[in-house]
PyMOL commands that place a pseudoatom at each C-alpha (Angstrom):
pseudoatom trace, name=CA, resn=MET, resi=1, chain=A, elem=C, hetatm=0, pos=[-0.012, -0.010, 0.096]
pseudoatom trace, name=CA, resn=ASP, resi=2, chain=A, elem=C, hetatm=0, pos=[1.053, 3.556, -0.638]
pseudoatom trace, name=CA, resn=ASN, resi=3, chain=A, elem=C, hetatm=0, pos=[2.697, 4.885, 2.530]
pseudoatom trace, name=CA, resn=ASN, resi=4, chain=A, elem=C, hetatm=0, pos=[2.228, 8.304, 1.185]
pseudoatom trace, name=CA, resn=LEU, resi=5, chain=A, elem=C, hetatm=0, pos=[-1.556, 7.761, 1.192]
pseudoatom trace, name=CA, resn=TYR, resi=6, chain=A, elem=C, hetatm=0, pos=[-1.364, 6.890, 4.823]
pseudoatom trace, name=CA, resn=LYS, resi=7, chain=A, elem=C, hetatm=0, pos=[0.736, 9.906, 5.711]
pseudoatom trace, name=CA, resn=LYS, resi=8, chain=A, elem=C, hetatm=0, pos=[-1.586, 12.291, 3.783]
pseudoatom trace, name=CA, resn=SER, resi=9, chain=A, elem=C, hetatm=0, pos=[-4.783, 10.813, 5.296]
pseudoatom trace, name=CA, resn=TYR, resi=10, chain=A, elem=C, hetatm=0, pos=[-3.231, 11.023, 8.852]
pseudoatom trace, name=CA, resn=ALA, resi=11, chain=A, elem=C, hetatm=0, pos=[-2.238, 14.586, 8.377]
pseudoatom trace, name=CA, resn=PHE, resi=12, chain=A, elem=C, hetatm=0, pos=[-5.809, 15.232, 7.200]
pseudoatom trace, name=CA, resn=SER, resi=13, chain=A, elem=C, hetatm=0, pos=[-7.204, 13.594, 10.325]
pseudoatom trace, name=CA, resn=ILE, resi=14, chain=A, elem=C, hetatm=0, pos=[-5.077, 15.948, 12.390]
pseudoatom trace, name=CA, resn=ARG, resi=15, chain=A, elem=C, hetatm=0, pos=[-6.693, 18.863, 10.418]
pseudoatom trace, name=CA, resn=ILE, resi=16, chain=A, elem=C, hetatm=0, pos=[-10.148, 17.518, 11.019]
pseudoatom trace, name=CA, resn=VAL, resi=17, chain=A, elem=C, hetatm=0, pos=[-9.532, 17.119, 14.818]
pseudoatom trace, name=CA, resn=LYS, resi=18, chain=A, elem=C, hetatm=0, pos=[-8.323, 20.724, 14.990]
pseudoatom trace, name=CA, resn=ALA, resi=19, chain=A, elem=C, hetatm=0, pos=[-11.328, 21.834, 12.919]
pseudoatom trace, name=CA, resn=TYR, resi=20, chain=A, elem=C, hetatm=0, pos=[-13.659, 19.972, 15.333]
pseudoatom trace, name=CA, resn=GLN, resi=21, chain=A, elem=C, hetatm=0, pos=[-11.906, 21.704, 18.408]
pseudoatom trace, name=CA, resn=PHE, resi=22, chain=A, elem=C, hetatm=0, pos=[-12.286, 25.096, 16.783]
pseudoatom trace, name=CA, resn=LEU, resi=23, chain=A, elem=C, hetatm=0, pos=[-15.915, 24.467, 15.805]
pseudoatom trace, name=CA, resn=SER, resi=24, chain=A, elem=C, hetatm=0, pos=[-16.905, 23.142, 19.332]
pseudoatom trace, name=CA, resn=ASP, resi=25, chain=A, elem=C, hetatm=0, pos=[-14.778, 25.609, 21.295]
pseudoatom trace, name=CA, resn=GLU, resi=26, chain=A, elem=C, hetatm=0, pos=[-15.100, 28.848, 19.388]
pseudoatom trace, name=CA, resn=LYS, resi=27, chain=A, elem=C, hetatm=0, pos=[-18.345, 28.458, 17.337]
pseudoatom trace, name=CA, resn=LYS, resi=28, chain=A, elem=C, hetatm=0, pos=[-20.205, 26.268, 19.862]
pseudoatom trace, name=CA, resn=GLU, resi=29, chain=A, elem=C, hetatm=0, pos=[-21.229, 24.038, 17.053]
pseudoatom trace, name=CA, resn=PHE, resi=30, chain=A, elem=C, hetatm=0, pos=[-21.549, 20.371, 18.150]
pseudoatom trace, name=CA, resn=VAL, resi=31, chain=A, elem=C, hetatm=0, pos=[-23.706, 18.433, 15.724]
pseudoatom trace, name=CA, resn=LEU, resi=32, chain=A, elem=C, hetatm=0, pos=[-22.202, 19.093, 12.192]
pseudoatom trace, name=CA, resn=SER, resi=33, chain=A, elem=C, hetatm=0, pos=[-18.716, 19.176, 13.644]
pseudoatom trace, name=CA, resn=LYS, resi=34, chain=A, elem=C, hetatm=0, pos=[-19.226, 15.841, 15.229]
pseudoatom trace, name=CA, resn=GLN, resi=35, chain=A, elem=C, hetatm=0, pos=[-20.248, 14.398, 11.864]
pseudoatom trace, name=CA, resn=LEU, resi=36, chain=A, elem=C, hetatm=0, pos=[-17.198, 15.935, 10.292]
pseudoatom trace, name=CA, resn=LEU, resi=37, chain=A, elem=C, hetatm=0, pos=[-14.941, 14.485, 13.006]
pseudoatom trace, name=CA, resn=LYS, resi=38, chain=A, elem=C, hetatm=0, pos=[-16.413, 10.962, 12.489]
pseudoatom trace, name=CA, resn=SER, resi=39, chain=A, elem=C, hetatm=0, pos=[-16.208, 10.870, 8.617]
pseudoatom trace, name=CA, resn=GLY, resi=40, chain=A, elem=C, hetatm=0, pos=[-12.857, 12.780, 8.445]
pseudoatom trace, name=CA, resn=THR, resi=41, chain=A, elem=C, hetatm=0, pos=[-10.961, 10.631, 10.834]
pseudoatom trace, name=CA, resn=SER, resi=42, chain=A, elem=C, hetatm=0, pos=[-12.526, 7.431, 9.371]
pseudoatom trace, name=CA, resn=ILE, resi=43, chain=A, elem=C, hetatm=0, pos=[-10.641, 7.908, 6.144]
pseudoatom trace, name=CA, resn=CYS, resi=44, chain=A, elem=C, hetatm=0, pos=[-7.260, 7.174, 7.663]
pseudoatom trace, name=CA, resn=ALA, resi=45, chain=A, elem=C, hetatm=0, pos=[-8.655, 4.578, 10.060]
pseudoatom trace, name=CA, resn=ASN, resi=46, chain=A, elem=C, hetatm=0, pos=[-10.023, 2.436, 7.138]
pseudoatom trace, name=CA, resn=ILE, resi=47, chain=A, elem=C, hetatm=0, pos=[-6.710, 2.974, 5.250]
pseudoatom trace, name=CA, resn=ALA, resi=48, chain=A, elem=C, hetatm=0, pos=[-4.950, 1.519, 8.329]
pseudoatom trace, name=CA, resn=GLU, resi=49, chain=A, elem=C, hetatm=0, pos=[-7.253, -1.420, 8.323]
pseudoatom trace, name=CA, resn=ALA, resi=50, chain=A, elem=C, hetatm=0, pos=[-6.727, -1.971, 4.604]
pseudoatom trace, name=CA, resn=ASN, resi=51, chain=A, elem=C, hetatm=0, pos=[-3.049, -2.298, 5.371]
pseudoatom trace, name=CA, resn=GLY, resi=52, chain=A, elem=C, hetatm=0, pos=[-3.825, -5.301, 7.406]
pseudoatom trace, name=CA, resn=ALA, resi=53, chain=A, elem=C, hetatm=0, pos=[-6.343, -6.791, 5.024]
pseudoatom trace, name=CA, resn=ILE, resi=54, chain=A, elem=C, hetatm=0, pos=[-6.488, -10.676, 4.861]
pseudoatom trace, name=CA, resn=SER, resi=55, chain=A, elem=C, hetatm=0, pos=[-7.486, -10.696, 1.189]
pseudoatom trace, name=CA, resn=LYS, resi=56, chain=A, elem=C, hetatm=0, pos=[-7.741, -8.498, -1.964]
pseudoatom trace, name=CA, resn=ALA, resi=57, chain=A, elem=C, hetatm=0, pos=[-11.442, -8.307, -1.456]
pseudoatom trace, name=CA, resn=ASP, resi=58, chain=A, elem=C, hetatm=0, pos=[-10.916, -7.104, 2.249]
pseudoatom trace, name=CA, resn=PHE, resi=59, chain=A, elem=C, hetatm=0, pos=[-8.329, -4.663, 1.015]
pseudoatom trace, name=CA, resn=SER, resi=60, chain=A, elem=C, hetatm=0, pos=[-10.638, -3.241, -1.627]
pseudoatom trace, name=CA, resn=ALA, resi=61, chain=A, elem=C, hetatm=0, pos=[-13.594, -3.012, 0.705]
pseudoatom trace, name=CA, resn=LYS, resi=62, chain=A, elem=C, hetatm=0, pos=[-11.696, -1.061, 3.246]
pseudoatom trace, name=CA, resn=LEU, resi=63, chain=A, elem=C, hetatm=0, pos=[-10.427, 1.400, 0.609]
pseudoatom trace, name=CA, resn=PHE, resi=64, chain=A, elem=C, hetatm=0, pos=[-13.955, 1.793, -0.725]
pseudoatom trace, name=CA, resn=ILE, resi=65, chain=A, elem=C, hetatm=0, pos=[-15.117, 2.782, 2.749]
pseudoatom trace, name=CA, resn=SER, resi=66, chain=A, elem=C, hetatm=0, pos=[-12.348, 5.297, 2.912]
pseudoatom trace, name=CA, resn=TYR, resi=67, chain=A, elem=C, hetatm=0, pos=[-13.417, 6.620, -0.442]
pseudoatom trace, name=CA, resn=LYS, resi=68, chain=A, elem=C, hetatm=0, pos=[-16.998, 7.001, 0.692]
pseudoatom trace, name=CA, resn=GLU, resi=69, chain=A, elem=C, hetatm=0, pos=[-15.831, 8.702, 3.928]
pseudoatom trace, name=CA, resn=CYS, resi=70, chain=A, elem=C, hetatm=0, pos=[-14.006, 11.233, 1.815]
pseudoatom trace, name=CA, resn=LEU, resi=71, chain=A, elem=C, hetatm=0, pos=[-17.204, 12.091, -0.105]
pseudoatom trace, name=CA, resn=GLU, resi=72, chain=A, elem=C, hetatm=0, pos=[-19.113, 12.367, 3.196]
pseudoatom trace, name=CA, resn=THR, resi=73, chain=A, elem=C, hetatm=0, pos=[-16.408, 14.620, 4.571]
pseudoatom trace, name=CA, resn=LYS, resi=74, chain=A, elem=C, hetatm=0, pos=[-16.628, 16.910, 1.594]
pseudoatom trace, name=CA, resn=TYR, resi=75, chain=A, elem=C, hetatm=0, pos=[-20.356, 17.123, 2.101]
pseudoatom trace, name=CA, resn=TRP, resi=76, chain=A, elem=C, hetatm=0, pos=[-19.946, 18.264, 5.800]
pseudoatom trace, name=CA, resn=LEU, resi=77, chain=A, elem=C, hetatm=0, pos=[-17.241, 20.723, 4.846]
pseudoatom trace, name=CA, resn=SER, resi=78, chain=A, elem=C, hetatm=0, pos=[-19.659, 22.211, 2.250]
pseudoatom trace, name=CA, resn=LEU, resi=79, chain=A, elem=C, hetatm=0, pos=[-22.474, 22.409, 4.674]
pseudoatom trace, name=CA, resn=LEU, resi=80, chain=A, elem=C, hetatm=0, pos=[-20.262, 23.972, 7.412]
pseudoatom trace, name=CA, resn=ASN, resi=81, chain=A, elem=C, hetatm=0, pos=[-19.085, 26.520, 4.871]
pseudoatom trace, name=CA, resn=ASP, resi=82, chain=A, elem=C, hetatm=0, pos=[-22.485, 27.291, 3.437]
pseudoatom trace, name=CA, resn=THR, resi=83, chain=A, elem=C, hetatm=0, pos=[-23.919, 27.803, 6.916]
pseudoatom trace, name=CA, resn=GLY, resi=84, chain=A, elem=C, hetatm=0, pos=[-21.130, 30.239, 7.947]
pseudoatom trace, name=CA, resn=PHE, resi=85, chain=A, elem=C, hetatm=0, pos=[-19.305, 27.924, 10.532]
pseudoatom trace, name=CA, resn=ILE, resi=86, chain=A, elem=C, hetatm=0, pos=[-16.092, 27.867, 8.339]
pseudoatom trace, name=CA, resn=ASP, resi=87, chain=A, elem=C, hetatm=0, pos=[-14.732, 30.434, 6.184]
pseudoatom trace, name=CA, resn=ASP, resi=88, chain=A, elem=C, hetatm=0, pos=[-14.010, 30.176, 2.437]
pseudoatom trace, name=CA, resn=LYS, resi=89, chain=A, elem=C, hetatm=0, pos=[-10.321, 29.879, 2.730]
pseudoatom trace, name=CA, resn=THR, resi=90, chain=A, elem=C, hetatm=0, pos=[-10.506, 27.088, 5.313]
pseudoatom trace, name=CA, resn=PHE, resi=91, chain=A, elem=C, hetatm=0, pos=[-13.168, 25.322, 3.400]
pseudoatom trace, name=CA, resn=GLU, resi=92, chain=A, elem=C, hetatm=0, pos=[-11.261, 25.460, 0.020]
pseudoatom trace, name=CA, resn=SER, resi=93, chain=A, elem=C, hetatm=0, pos=[-8.119, 24.118, 1.698]
pseudoatom trace, name=CA, resn=MET, resi=94, chain=A, elem=C, hetatm=0, pos=[-9.669, 21.266, 3.534]
pseudoatom trace, name=CA, resn=HIS, resi=95, chain=A, elem=C, hetatm=0, pos=[-12.002, 20.360, 0.655]
pseudoatom trace, name=CA, resn=GLU, resi=96, chain=A, elem=C, hetatm=0, pos=[-9.000, 20.322, -1.706]
pseudoatom trace, name=CA, resn=ASP, resi=97, chain=A, elem=C, hetatm=0, pos=[-7.234, 17.932, 0.667]
pseudoatom trace, name=CA, resn=ALA, resi=98, chain=A, elem=C, hetatm=0, pos=[-10.342, 15.635, 0.876]
pseudoatom trace, name=CA, resn=ASP, resi=99, chain=A, elem=C, hetatm=0, pos=[-10.641, 15.738, -2.958]
pseudoatom trace, name=CA, resn=GLU, resi=100, chain=A, elem=C, hetatm=0, pos=[-7.021, 14.700, -3.362]
pseudoatom trace, name=CA, resn=LEU, resi=101, chain=A, elem=C, hetatm=0, pos=[-7.425, 11.792, -0.963]
pseudoatom trace, name=CA, resn=ALA, resi=102, chain=A, elem=C, hetatm=0, pos=[-10.603, 10.811, -2.875]
pseudoatom trace, name=CA, resn=LYS, resi=103, chain=A, elem=C, hetatm=0, pos=[-8.818, 10.811, -6.190]
pseudoatom trace, name=CA, resn=ILE, resi=104, chain=A, elem=C, hetatm=0, pos=[-5.890, 8.694, -4.918]
pseudoatom trace, name=CA, resn=LEU, resi=105, chain=A, elem=C, hetatm=0, pos=[-8.275, 6.151, -3.333]
pseudoatom trace, name=CA, resn=TYR, resi=106, chain=A, elem=C, hetatm=0, pos=[-10.362, 6.041, -6.582]
pseudoatom trace, name=CA, resn=THR, resi=107, chain=A, elem=C, hetatm=0, pos=[-7.217, 5.349, -8.645]
pseudoatom trace, name=CA, resn=ILE, resi=108, chain=A, elem=C, hetatm=0, pos=[-6.199, 2.624, -6.239]
pseudoatom trace, name=CA, resn=LEU, resi=109, chain=A, elem=C, hetatm=0, pos=[-9.480, 1.010, -6.295]
pseudoatom trace, name=CA, resn=LYS, resi=110, chain=A, elem=C, hetatm=0, pos=[-9.885, 1.154, -10.029]
pseudoatom trace, name=CA, resn=LYS, resi=111, chain=A, elem=C, hetatm=0, pos=[-6.479, -0.552, -10.405]
pseudoatom trace, name=CA, resn=SER, resi=112, chain=A, elem=C, hetatm=0, pos=[-7.018, -3.096, -7.665]
pseudoatom trace, name=CA, resn=ARG, resi=113, chain=A, elem=C, hetatm=0, pos=[-10.447, -4.129, -9.073]
pseudoatom trace, name=CA, resn=MET, resi=114, chain=A, elem=C, hetatm=0, pos=[-9.016, -4.597, -12.623]
pseudoatom trace, name=CA, resn=LYS, resi=115, chain=A, elem=C, hetatm=0, pos=[-6.501, -7.225, -11.491]
for i in range(1, 115): cmd.bond("trace and resi %d" % i, "trace and resi %d" % (i + 1))
show_as sticks, trace
zoom trace
């Protein structure tokens, strides 16, 4: 597995945790931010599980979950931006990171399912 993917997704998880802390402490927003925390940190957690997969199918399934979590995270980021909880600059940066992870995961999934 691409160790770079794990590093990028772990760094993204840290950003998500910090965003959650900001949203709950500064903005007093607890519902949407909790959803963001769950989906955003789940991306790397499932990549970690894929690293220990017992079969190609298990590997693919875990990466597919990571991919779907990226899409969900992008949704929560959009909603938080459109409701004024995060500013445009933060949104664009985090959304771009999530999009990059989703593209990498999609490429790996596409290649692994062709074999």
